[in-house]
C-alpha positions, 0 to 999 in steps of 0.5 A: 644829641642827648644829655643826662642829669640824675638825682638821688633822694633818701628819706621823707619829703621834709627830713630827706636829702638828695643830691643832683649830678650832671653827665658832664660833671659840672654838678657832682652830688650837689645837695638839695632838700626840702629846706633848700627848696622851701625854707631858703636854706643854703643849697640847691633846688630844682627851681634854681637849676631850671633858672640857670639852665634857662638863663644860659639857654637864652643867652646862647640863643641871643648870641646866635640871633645877634650874630644873624643880625650882624651884631656881636655882644661884648657881654650878655648877662641874664638872670632867671627868676623862677616862681614856684606857687602853691596851686590846687593839687600842689605846687607849680612853676607859674612864671619865669622872668628873665632879666637881661643886660647886654653890651653890644657895641654899635647895636641897632635898638630895633634889631636888638629888640627883635633878636631878644624876642626871637631868642626868648621864644626860640631857645629850647628851654623856652619851648619846653616850659609850660610857664609864663616866660617874661623878659626885661632887657637893658642894652649898653652900647 
């Protein structure tokens, strides 16, 4: 399976503008730029897109792991906080912190925690990222 996304950029780093699109059309010419990435202006940026991808990948992986353990989530809500730091030679994504709130009726806490850890380490985006990936999770039963 292969999925594609594309980006278009025009201009210099600070005055330029870009758009990002996905094969599915879920994103179509969504604008991004220096000001949306480094100056907290409205619009998208690579870190937020990566965070959305990681949060959704982890959520799906957790659903699978819970199912394997005989549990079904009523809801899984995951937020990803992506940290972009200035480092020697430029910038780097140095960490991603996942915050999870899951409602799993009748869940066994130990089995839930094992499923969370397995999903955190096993989702394809976690495997590809060269960043410290942390997670905190809350369970509502």
